[in-house]
VMD Tcl script that draws the C-alpha trace (Angstrom):
set ca {
  {-0.07 0.05 -0.12}
  {1.31 3.51 -0.81}
  {2.43 5.32 2.17}
  {0.09 7.99 3.54}
  {1.82 11.11 4.74}
  {0.43 12.74 7.93}
  {0.71 16.40 7.31}
  {0.13 17.44 10.81}
  {3.86 16.25 11.32}
  {6.14 18.79 9.79}
  {8.75 16.25 8.56}
  {6.04 14.20 6.90}
  {4.45 17.25 5.37}
  {7.73 18.34 3.77}
  {8.39 14.85 2.44}
  {4.81 14.36 1.24}
  {4.76 17.62 -0.54}
  {8.09 16.88 -2.22}
  {6.87 13.52 -3.36}
  {3.57 14.98 -4.51}
  {5.16 17.72 -6.67}
  {7.38 14.95 -8.25}
  {4.49 12.60 -8.90}
  {2.49 15.34 -10.53}
  {5.50 16.32 -12.64}
  {5.88 12.58 -13.58}
  {2.26 12.19 -14.66}
  {1.31 10.17 -11.65}
  {-1.77 10.59 -9.28}
  {-1.82 12.19 -5.82}
  {-4.56 12.29 -3.23}
  {-4.99 15.68 -1.53}
  {-7.23 16.99 1.35}
  {-9.59 19.88 0.31}
  {-12.21 21.88 2.36}
  {-15.02 19.64 0.94}
  {-13.77 16.16 0.32}
  {-10.55 14.45 -0.63}
  {-9.42 14.72 -4.28}
  {-7.30 12.65 -6.58}
  {-5.15 14.97 -8.60}
  {-3.31 14.93 -11.94}
  {-1.50 17.33 -14.07}
  {-4.33 19.15 -16.11}
  {-2.04 19.64 -18.93}
  {-1.06 15.91 -19.32}
  {-3.60 13.93 -21.22}
  {-2.09 10.80 -20.21}
  {-2.28 11.84 -16.59}
  {-5.81 12.96 -16.92}
  {-6.66 9.46 -18.42}
  {-4.84 7.61 -15.58}
  {-7.19 9.56 -13.16}
  {-10.32 8.64 -14.94}
  {-9.12 4.95 -15.14}
  {-8.35 4.94 -11.46}
  {-11.86 5.92 -10.60}
  {-13.52 3.80 -13.23}
  {-14.94 6.76 -15.05}
  {-15.35 7.40 -18.72}
  {-14.23 10.48 -20.68}
  {-17.75 11.59 -20.81}
  {-17.27 12.57 -16.99}
  {-14.15 15.02 -17.26}
  {-12.71 16.16 -14.01}
  {-12.87 19.65 -12.76}
  {-9.95 21.86 -12.33}
  {-8.65 23.29 -9.14}
  {-6.89 26.54 -9.25}
  {-4.48 28.44 -6.81}
  {-6.30 31.83 -6.91}
  {-8.91 33.94 -8.56}
  {-6.56 35.34 -11.21}
  {-6.00 31.91 -12.83}
  {-9.80 32.15 -13.61}
  {-9.04 34.50 -16.42}
  {-6.18 32.42 -17.67}
  {-8.39 29.22 -18.16}
  {-11.68 30.67 -18.98}
  {-12.62 32.34 -22.35}
  {-14.94 34.96 -20.63}
  {-16.04 35.48 -16.93}
  {-19.36 37.26 -16.62}
  {-19.76 39.80 -13.97}
  {-22.19 37.51 -11.95}
  {-19.45 34.87 -11.83}
  {-16.82 37.37 -10.65}
  {-19.38 38.35 -7.85}
  {-19.84 34.75 -6.93}
  {-16.01 33.72 -6.72}
  {-15.29 37.06 -4.82}
  {-17.83 35.82 -2.23}
  {-17.16 31.98 -2.08}
  {-13.51 31.47 -3.17}
  {-11.62 29.93 -1.78}
  {-14.50 27.66 -0.84}
  {-17.02 24.97 -1.79}
  {-18.18 26.63 -5.15}
  {-17.38 25.22 -8.45}
  {-18.08 27.02 -11.68}
  {-18.41 25.78 -15.22}
  {-17.35 28.27 -17.84}
  {-16.21 28.20 -21.54}
  {-12.64 27.19 -21.68}
  {-9.95 29.25 -23.35}
  {-9.71 27.80 -26.84}
  {-5.93 28.15 -26.88}
  {-5.48 25.73 -23.93}
  {-3.48 22.64 -24.84}
  {-5.05 20.07 -22.71}
  {-7.54 17.16 -22.92}
  {-9.82 16.69 -19.86}
  {-12.09 14.37 -21.77}
  {-15.43 15.24 -23.48}
  {-15.88 18.55 -22.10}
  {-17.55 20.20 -25.07}
  {-15.29 23.29 -24.73}
  {-16.21 23.82 -21.06}
  {-14.23 23.64 -17.91}
  {-15.38 23.38 -14.29}
  {-13.17 25.48 -11.81}
  {-12.79 25.67 -8.14}
  {-10.39 27.35 -5.66}
  {-10.34 25.10 -2.48}
  {-10.05 26.56 0.93}
  {-7.23 24.28 2.30}
  {-3.70 25.23 2.92}
  {-2.25 22.04 1.74}
  {-4.08 21.97 -1.56}
  {-3.41 25.74 -2.15}
  {0.32 25.03 -1.56}
  {0.65 22.33 -3.94}
  {-1.43 24.24 -6.56}
  {0.80 27.38 -6.25}
  {3.76 25.00 -7.12}
  {2.28 22.91 -9.76}
  {-0.31 25.29 -11.39}
  {-3.96 24.00 -12.11}
  {-4.67 20.54 -11.42}
  {-7.30 18.08 -12.66}
  {-9.01 16.91 -9.42}
  {-11.85 14.49 -8.96}
  {-13.14 13.17 -5.83}
  {-10.91 10.43 -4.25}
  {-13.25 7.57 -4.58}
  {-14.32 4.78 -7.00}
  {-17.11 5.79 -9.24}
  {-20.51 5.06 -7.51}
  {-19.09 4.96 -4.05}
  {-19.33 7.75 -1.36}
  {-16.79 10.57 -1.43}
  {-13.73 10.12 0.83}
  {-13.55 12.43 3.72}
  {-10.16 11.07 4.93}
  {-7.06 9.86 3.36}
  {-7.58 6.48 4.63}
  {-10.92 6.13 3.09}
  {-9.29 7.27 -0.22}
  {-6.44 4.75 0.19}
  {-9.01 1.91 0.73}
  {-10.70 2.59 -2.54}
  {-7.73 3.72 -4.84}
  {-4.90 1.88 -3.34}
  {-1.63 1.76 -5.33}
  {-3.24 3.47 -8.31}
  {-2.25 6.61 -6.46}
  {1.42 7.36 -5.76}
  {1.19 9.68 -2.86}
  {-1.41 10.30 -0.24}
  {-1.49 13.52 1.63}
  {-3.45 13.18 5.07}
  {-4.65 16.67 6.05}
  {-7.30 15.47 8.54}
  {-11.07 15.09 8.07}
  {-12.46 17.08 5.04}
  {-15.71 18.80 4.94}
  {-15.96 19.59 8.73}
  {-16.50 23.29 8.15}
  {-19.52 22.69 6.14}
  {-23.23 21.70 6.70}
  {-24.17 18.87 4.53}
  {-27.14 20.45 2.91}
  {-26.70 19.13 -0.78}
  {-28.49 16.48 -2.84}
  {-26.95 13.53 -1.05}
  {-27.16 12.96 2.76}
  {-24.12 13.55 4.59}
  {-22.25 14.68 1.36}
  {-19.98 17.69 1.79}
  {-19.40 18.14 -2.05}
  {-19.11 21.61 -3.51}
  {-22.05 23.26 -5.13}
  {-21.63 23.35 -9.03}
  {-22.94 26.35 -10.96}
  {-22.99 26.17 -14.87}
  {-22.50 29.73 -16.08}
  {-22.15 28.83 -19.80}
  {-25.80 30.03 -20.28}
  {-24.90 33.61 -19.00}
  {-23.72 36.06 -21.80}
  {-21.25 38.68 -21.21}
  {-23.94 41.44 -21.36}
  {-25.55 39.74 -18.38}
  {-28.46 38.12 -20.31}
  {-29.34 34.36 -19.70}
  {-29.25 32.53 -16.49}
  {-27.03 30.43 -14.08}
  {-27.99 27.01 -13.53}
  {-27.19 25.01 -10.32}
  {-26.01 21.58 -11.67}
  {-25.39 20.00 -8.24}
  {-26.64 21.41 -4.83}
  {-23.78 21.12 -2.39}
  {-22.43 23.07 0.58}
  {-23.26 26.42 -0.71}
  {-27.10 26.99 -0.78}
  {-29.10 28.31 -3.55}
  {-30.27 30.96 -1.03}
  {-26.55 32.22 -0.54}
  {-26.02 32.30 -4.24}
  {-29.30 34.29 -4.82}
  {-28.18 36.66 -2.26}
  {-25.23 37.46 -4.39}
  {-26.58 37.33 -7.80}
  {-30.21 37.61 -7.26}
  {-32.86 35.01 -7.81}
  {-33.94 36.17 -11.15}
  {-30.46 35.17 -12.52}
  {-30.90 31.58 -11.42}
  {-32.62 29.01 -13.56}
  {-35.67 27.29 -11.96}
  {-34.87 24.08 -9.84}
  {-34.97 20.95 -11.84}
  {-33.67 22.35 -15.09}
  {-31.46 20.06 -17.28}
  {-27.80 19.68 -16.68}
  {-25.29 21.12 -19.21}
  {-23.35 18.95 -21.54}
  {-19.96 18.70 -20.35}
  {-20.57 18.72 -16.56}
  {-20.21 15.62 -14.59}
  {-22.41 15.75 -11.57}
  {-20.49 13.42 -9.45}
  {-17.50 15.71 -9.66}
  {-17.05 16.68 -6.06}
  {-18.16 13.69 -4.54}
  {-16.97 16.10 -4.83}
  {-13.46 16.87 -7.30}
  {-15.77 17.19 -8.67}
  {-15.56 16.69 -8.10}
  {-14.64 19.24 -5.42}
  {-13.73 20.93 -9.02}
  {-13.73 20.23 -7.84}
  {-12.87 17.98 -6.37}
  {-15.50 17.97 -5.44}
  {-18.16 16.62 -7.61}
  {-18.06 15.87 -11.26}
  {-20.30 17.91 -13.34}
  {-20.47 17.71 -17.11}
  {-17.41 19.49 -17.83}
  {-16.34 18.56 -14.48}
  {-15.94 15.91 -12.39}
  {-14.95 18.68 -6.98}
  {-15.09 18.92 -5.26}
  {-12.80 16.95 -5.63}
  {-13.02 18.42 -6.64}
  {-15.89 18.11 -6.40}
  {-12.79 17.22 -6.36}
  {-16.21 18.31 -4.54}
  {-16.82 16.18 -5.52}
  {-16.76 18.23 -6.84}
  {-15.68 20.34 -7.16}
  {-15.59 24.24 -5.88}
  {-12.19 25.11 -4.06}
  {-0.11 26.50 2.68}
  {2.06 28.54 0.52}
  {5.53 28.38 1.81}
  {4.13 26.69 4.76}
  {2.38 29.67 6.08}
  {-1.37 30.32 6.70}
  {-1.10 33.84 5.37}
  {-0.14 32.50 1.95}
  {-3.51 30.72 1.82}
  {-5.15 33.92 1.01}
  {-2.51 35.02 -1.62}
  {-3.43 34.66 -5.19}
  {-0.26 33.48 -7.20}
  {0.07 34.71 -10.79}
  {-1.65 32.42 -13.20}
  {0.65 29.80 -14.61}
  {0.73 30.01 -18.43}
  {0.34 26.37 -19.57}
  {-0.94 27.11 -23.04}
  {2.19 25.93 -24.50}
  {2.53 22.00 -24.63}
  {6.16 22.28 -23.71}
  {5.05 23.86 -20.38}
  {3.27 20.80 -19.46}
}
mol new
graphics top color blue
foreach p $ca { graphics top sphere $p radius 0.5 }
foreach p [lrange $ca 0 end-1] q [lrange $ca 1 end] { graphics top cylinder $p $q radius 0.2 }
display resetview
């Protein structure tokens, strides 16, 4: 069984982070804690690594993973356009349990699966996840569980399901403890996934909640107005995988996995939505977006 690194112990944190960076750079998988659920992470710009992630979970390319980002500035680097309503939402809920589906920059050289030109993005509220993201750049992250199984909220649960398909496990304690499980699934702390692809730059159109998670519809409506939200029960967008965060999706994610997403974890909150230099203060920092549009950069 792959060693689980207890990140509450400084020596194990340093060793685990070093091995995690190396694993991501080699196209391998890493399980990381997020604020919603645990996520399994891969280099978003390595098609082989993303496929390895999908294979480890038992998912098809029709369920692409969300992408976790280290800061709000990276939103503009990865999304073709960001409507004002989305900027208001991320200003309110990032870092945190909100995954947003947007049209992806067409110049990006990546292959997350059958996204239909979209990407699910989340900035997690967890120092270990943010430190790793600040060093690796955006990561494809789905909830650290086998498809159809409950989201992992501990590193041990993730290891029991994914085993040696993952190279490094980072144990950051129980995930989701800061949230109330108010979403679609009992006890699930996946991110809420909002599809913004139906919202035009001029503000026309609507936002659609693809998956109800830890951020309630009421809180979203307080920010953008109820009139901007599609009625409950509308169809999910193509390209969003609703298990994402479960996260993460994923979680975006990592947290669950919406159509163009997986969390949550995230989803990878499952799932999506979302420790720099080992300091708490750095968690709030927003690193300059990593320019990964050149294949050589991946």
